[in-house]
N, C-alpha and C positions, 0 to 999 in steps of 0.2 A: 465484481464491475464491469460497467460499460460505457462505451463512449471517452469524453475527455476531461480530464482531472488538472485542472490549472489554477491560478490566482483566483479567476471567479468563484470557481466551482472547490475548491481545496476545502474551505469552512465546511459545506455542506456535508463532504467527504467524513473532516474532522469530528463531526456532529452526530452523525450515524454513526462513526466506529463508537463513539461514548455514548452513545441509548444502546447498541449492542453487546457491546463486552460487556464480563462480570469480571472478577478479581481471578487470577488463575488459569484463566481461558488461554489455548495459542492463537498466534494472530497465523491462519493464513490468507493468504490476496489472492485470487483467483485473476490475473489480468487479461486472458484471453480474447475480453472483447474491451478492452480496452485499446484506444484508439492514438489518443494524447496520453502525456505524463509529462508535466515540467516540473519543476528542483521547487515548486511551492506542493502540488501534489506529492510529491517522494518525501518532501518533510512531513506531511500527514500519515506516512507511512511508514516512516522513521520514525516518530515519536509514539506512535502505537509499540511499535518491535519494545522502546523502552521498558513500557509496562506490561512487557508478555512475562513470563515466566522462564518456558525452554525455548519454545519455538518460535520460527521466524521463517514462512516459506513463499516463495513468490510463483504464482505459476502464470506462465505467460506464454504465447504461439507465437510472440514476434521476438523474432532473436533478439534485435537492435535492442529493445527494452530488458529482457534478463540479458544482455550482458552489457547496462549502465547498471546495475543495480546488483552484483553478483560481488562481493564481498571478496577481498584481495586473499590469495593461499599462500 
């Protein structure tokens, strides 16, 4: 993914994820090219993980983005 994911683009992201995912797929989001992610975009990513079987992996080069979406240990 690249650019910005916000309220105005999150539906496009959700539609794309629905088109490319198959049942049983692992979910890997590479956010290294993402410059902005708001709560609407995060909601789309989290909804996709609810349908994942095992894995939810986020790859980001922006420390602040990774810090905000890490699950508490």
